[in-house]
C-alpha positions, 0 to 999 in steps of 0.5 A, a space after each residue: 147846301 145846309 148851313 146853320 140858318 134854316 128858314 121855314 117860309 109860310 106854307 112849309 117850304 124850308 130853305 137854308 140861308 147863307 148867313 144871319 142877315 140873309 135869313 132876316 131879309 127873306 121874309 121881306 124879300 118874299 113878302 111872306 111870314 117865316 120862322 128862322 132857326 139857327 144855333 149860337 156857334 158858341 153855346 149851341 143854344 137855339 135862336 129862333 126869329 119868327 116873322 109875322 105880318 112884318 114884325 119879328 119876335 126873337 127867342 131868346 130875347 137877348 139874341 144878337 147878330 155879329 156882322 163881320 168879314 175876314 180881314 185882308 180877304 177879298 172875293 165873293 161874300 160867300 167866301 169872305 164873310 157869310 160864315 161870320 154873320 151869325 146869330 148869338 143867344 147873347 152879346 156875351 156869347 158873340 164877344 166870346 166868338 169874336 175873341 176866338 176869331 181874331 182874324 174877323 173884323 166886324 161888330 155886334 148888332 142888336 136885333 132892330 139893326 140886324 132886321 133893318 140891314 136884312 130887310 134893306 139888303 134883301 127886301 127890294 131884290 124881287 121887286 119890279 120897276 
């Protein structure tokens, strides 16, 4: 199902990711290079993250990720938080989005922390042992 987050895995396979954190975890989960493309929900500016040999390069360099969830809600992540975990071209844009969504609680993560969370969450999913 199409989402704002498209991941092109080395070799050309393209998949949709449920959220920004999922997208950031896919290269680690598959052990493959990938290019993530998304759109800032406020400015509509394109955000691209290129993962090559385990290193991620973000464009624009000011990009961040908002990680949150709807307050007072419980249930599957797809219903409670996936649409709130987005890439933003800047912290200012993310803050604007937060003000527009007062029912969403969470925080803005810098690139390094967002990468860490994505890799820690999804990196080990396909390992055996």
